[in-house]
N, C-alpha and C positions, 0 to 999 in steps of 0.2 A: 964556089960551093954553095954559097947562099943563093946564087941565081938559080942553080938547079933545083934546090929545095923549094924555092918559092914558086917555080913553074909547075911542080907536081909531076914531072915526067917520070921520076923514079917510081912512084906509087901506081901508075897505070900499067895493068897487065892484060894480056890477051887470054881469054878463057876459051878452051876448046869445047865445041858442041858435044852432047852425050852421044855415045855410040848406039847404033840401031840394034846391035846385038843384045845390049842390056835391056832395051825396051821389049824385045821379043821374049827374053827370058822372064821378065816381070809378068808379062801377059800370060805366058804359059803357066807360071807358078800360081797366079790367081785363078786360072781356069782349073788347075788340078785341085786346089783347095775347095773351089766351088763344087766341083764334081764329087769330091769326097764327102762334102756336107750333104749334097743331094742324095748321094748313094746311101749315106748313113740314115737319113730320115725318109727315104723313099720306101713305101710299103712293099715288103717282100712277100712272096707266096710261101706257104708252108709246104715243104717237100713231103710228098706222100707217094709211096710206091703204088703204081697203078694196079698191080695185082692184089693189093689189100683192100681195094674199094670196089663196090658194085656200081656199075653204070648202066642206066637204062634210058631209052629214047621215049619221048612223049609221042604217042601214036593215037590216031583217031580210031575209034571202034565202038562197039555196042556196049553201053554201060548197063549191065544186068543188076538191078537193084536187089541183090540176093546176099544174105549174110550166111556164112558157113561157120558153124561152131561145133564144139565137142560137148555133147549132152550125156547125161548119166541116167540110166533107167532106174526108176523107183516104183514101188507099188502104187497103184492108183488110189487105194484107200488103206489106211493103217489105223488099227485100234490099239491103244495102249492099255495094258493091264497093270494096275498098281494094287498093292496090298491095302485093303480097306480097314484092316485091324492088325494090331500087334499079335504075333503068334510065332510058333515054331513049325517048321515044315515037317509034316507027318508023312505025306505021300506025294510023289511026283509021277503022274500017270501018263504023260506024253513026253516025247523027245523033241529037241530043237530041230526045226525044219519039217516037222510032221504036219500033215493037213488034218484039221479038226472040223467038226460040225458045230453049228450053233447049239448052245446048251450043254456041250460035252464037258465033263469034269476034267480039269487040268491038274490042279494042285489042291491038296488038302492041308490046311493049317490046324494047329491045336493051340488053345489058349485056356489054361486052367482058371485064370482070373475071370475071364468072360463067362465060363461055365458056372462058376460060383455066383457071380452077379445075376446070371439068368435064373438060377435056382432060388436065390433070395427074392427076386422080384416076382417069380411065379408063386412062391408061398404067400407073399404079401397080397398079390392079386386074388388068390384063392380066399384069403381071410376077408378081404374087403367084399368080395362077392357073397360070402356067407353072411356078413353083416347086412349087406343090402337086401338079401333074401329075407332075413329076419325082420328088418324094418318094413319091407313091403308087405310081408304077411301080417304084421301088426296093423298096418294101415288098412288092409283089406278087412281085417277083423273089426276094426273101429267103424268102418263103413257099414258093415253088416249090423253091428250093434246099434248104430245110429238109425238105420232103416227100421230095425225092430222097435226101438224106443219111440220113434216118431209114429209108427203104426199104432202102437198101444196108446200113445197120447192122443192121436187123432180119434181112435175108437172111444176113448173116455170122453173126449170133447163132444162127439156125436151123441153119446148116450146122455150126457148132461143136457145137451141142447134139446133132445126129444122129451126128456122129463120136464124141462122148463116149459116146453110148448104145451104139454098136457096140463101142467099146473095153470097156465094162463087160461086154458079152456075151462078148467074147473072153477077158477076164480071168477070167470065171467058169468057162470051159472049160479054162483053163490055157494058152491060146495067146498071152496078153499078160502081160507082167511087171507087178507092182504099181507100179513106178516109172513105167512108161509110162502106166498108168491115172491115176496122180496128176498127171502132166503134162497129161493130157487134161482132168482136172477143173479144173486151174488155168486152162487156156485158156478153158473154159466160163465160169468165174467172171469172168475179165477181160472177155470179150465181153459178159456181162450188165451189168457196171459201166459199160463204155463206152456201151452202148445207153441206159442210164438217164441217164448224164451228157449224152449227145447230146440226149435229149428235154428235159432241164432247161435246157441252154444255148439250145436252139432256142426254147423258150417265152419265156425272158427277152429274147432278141434281138427276137423278133417283138412282144412287149409294148412294148418301148421304141420300136420303129419305128411301132407302131400309135398310141402316145401322140403321137409327133411328127406323124403324119399328121392325127390329130384336132385337135391344136392349130393346125396350118396350115389345116385346113378351117374352124375357127372364125374364124380371122383373115380368111380369104377371104370368109366369109359376112358378117362385120362390115363389111369394106371394101365389099362389094356393097350392103349396106344404106345405107351412107353415100353411095355412088354413086347409088343409086336416089333418096335424098333430094335430092341435088344435081340430078338430072334432073327431079324433081318441081318443085323450085324454079325450074329453068330453064323448065319448062313453064308456071310461073306468070307468066312474061314474056308469055305469050299469054293475055290475059284473055278468058275465055269466060263466057257467061251461065249461072249455075247453075240458073235457073228461067226459064220464059217470063214476059214482062212488058213494060212500057213503060219505056224508058230515060229517066231524069230526071237533070238536073244534070251531063251530060257536056259539059265545056268544054275538053277537052284539045286541044292543038295539036301537030302533028308537030314533033319536035325538042325538045319540052319535057322537062325532067328531073324525074323523080319519085323521092321517097324512100319507103322501105318504110313502110306504114301510111297513106299519103296517100289521101284519098278520090278515087275515079275517077268513080263514078256511083252511081245508085240504080235498082233495078228495082221498079216498082210493079205490083201485080196489076191486070191490065186489066179494066175493067168491074165491079170489086168494090170497094165503099166501106164505110167506117165513118164515124161522126160523132163529133166531139169537142166536148163541151159543158162550159162553165164555169158553175157554180152558186154562189149565195150560201152561205157557210158555215153559215147558219141551217138549211139542209136536209141537212147532212152526216149527222146521226143518223137521217134518215128514208129516205135513198136506199140501196137494196140491189141486188145483182146479180139480174138477171131481171125487174126492175121494167118494166112495159110503157110504151111511148111511141108517138107517132104523128108523122108528117110528111105534110103536104099539099104535093104538088109537081105542077105542070101539071094541076091539077084532080083529081088522084087521091090517095087516102090510102094511106100505106105504114106497115105496122106495124113497130115497133122494140122492142128490149129492151136493158136495161143489161147490157153484157158485162164491164165492168171499172170500178173506182172508184179514183181516185188521191186518197187522203185528205189529201195534203199541201196545206195552205191557203196560198195566196199572194195578197196584196192582198185578203184577205177572201173568196176564192173557191177552190173545189176543182174537180177535173176528173172528168168522167164520159165513158166511151166507150160508144157505142151502135152496135149492128149491126142490120141488116135481117133480119126474119123470112123474107122471100122475096127474089126478085131485086130489086136496087135500081134506081131510075130512072137514066137517063143524067145523070151529074153531072160536074163539073169539080173537080179537086183545088183546095182552098182556097175553094170556093164556100160562101157563108153561107146558112143555112137556119133557119127558125123551127121549133123542135121542142117538142111538148107531152109532158110527162112526168107520168104519173098516179101520185100518191103514195097515194091512198086513195079511199074512196067519198064521194059528195056528202052533206052534212048541212045542216040548217037552223041558221043562226047570225045574230048581229048583226054587220054588216060595215061596215068603213071602207075607203076607197081606200088602196092601198099607195103612199103618196106620200113626199115628201122629209122630212116630220117624223119618220118612223120612224128614219131614219139618224142624226138628230141627238139623239134621246132614247132610242133603243133600245126604244121602245114603253112606257117607264115613265110618261110623262105627256104631256099635250097641252093646248092652249088651247081651252077650250070656251066657246061664246058664251052670254051671258045671254039671258033671255027677250026683252029689248028689242032684242037684236041689235047693240047699240052697244059692248058690252064683251065681251072674251074673257078668262076667268080660267084660270090654270094649275090643272090637276086631274090627280091620279094616275089611271092606267088599268091594267087588266090585259088585255094583248093575247096572243093565241095564235098560231095558224098563219098563214102567209102563202102565198098561192098565187093564180095567175091574176089578179094585179093587185089583190087585196083582202086585208084583214087581219081575222082573226076576233077579235071583241071579247068578252072573258070577263067583264069587270066595269068599272065606272066610268062607263058611259054608258047612257042610255035611248034607245029608238028615237025617231028624229026630232031628237035633239039635234045641233046643228051644231058642227063642229070645224074649226079652222084646220089644214089638212093640208100646207101648203107648208113649205119648209125653215125651220128655226128658228135658223140660225147667227147671225143678227144680233139675235135676240130671246132668247137663252138666259138672260140675267140678269133678264128681266122676269117679273113675276108677273101683271100685268094689261095687256091691250092695249086702247087706245081706238081703235076703228075709225071712221075719219073718211071 
């Protein structure tokens, strides 16, 4: 027993090699797990019914740089009539939609307060005018009195001067004493001083009177201007048509009270129209004044041109105003019309329909169908101009390739579409 234990023969065993079947099973299990992981993380296509998307092919063709939009007919010129004064409607002499001539009376307002103010100012002006007339008459009388006084003083001076001259001759021959000649010279000097003083006093008095008359004249003129302004304001109570046209928006009723600045009506130019068009902001940098356009109405073409551009963008669109090159067709205000606006010459290009996908991607990418037509993969694109319902393709597509062009709002997060 001890010999067997010491030799170790009892502990040695023969181990059988692993079976091939278990190796195959292990490999298959690992492959299944790997395939499951790959399938779990492999990008799947979003299933989309083919009938629910719009598909179009990129095709070469003529790119006509024309924008088609819905324009609205508006009067070429409009004049707004607002109330110039507070008042009550006394008469309405025309009806809404009626054609009127320049200067025609449309509406008559009444304002008792304005009438009382006008009467008070007229009375004040009349009183001031009477005062001015009285002051001016006094000034003219003073001038006449001054002329008469100076004439008398000048006559007296000449008489004294002649008497003194005779006295000098008599004194020279010894017939007049020196003292008498001295008295004569004193009388002449006094007469000269009195005449000079009379002239100075007269000038000062007349200057003062003239200043008073001029001040009164300015006051009367200013009062008359204010009175004229009040009369003009009172005349504004009679609303007249400043130009010929068609009355629009006149809804006043007799007895209705108006405040200054309230809208009364609008005068539209009869038979003359302009078109207002809203365009996508994409075209803002390409539209300019003078650009030609066209309108087909009642089977006839009418030439247009861009007269004004409103660059303010609202809701992704900006405004364009077009006018007719010749007489416009008979239109109605507010009528909708399809207008073609030519932005440039026609050129050859690869084209896609201008559909809903552009609004959702900005033209940066699109879903392009594989050759089998069962999958559509996201692909970056380079798109250019948009006009006449098509988009110019600059890169990313080849002629004949098909693209999903319907809106992408529900597919924005997908990279592959499975078309079912």
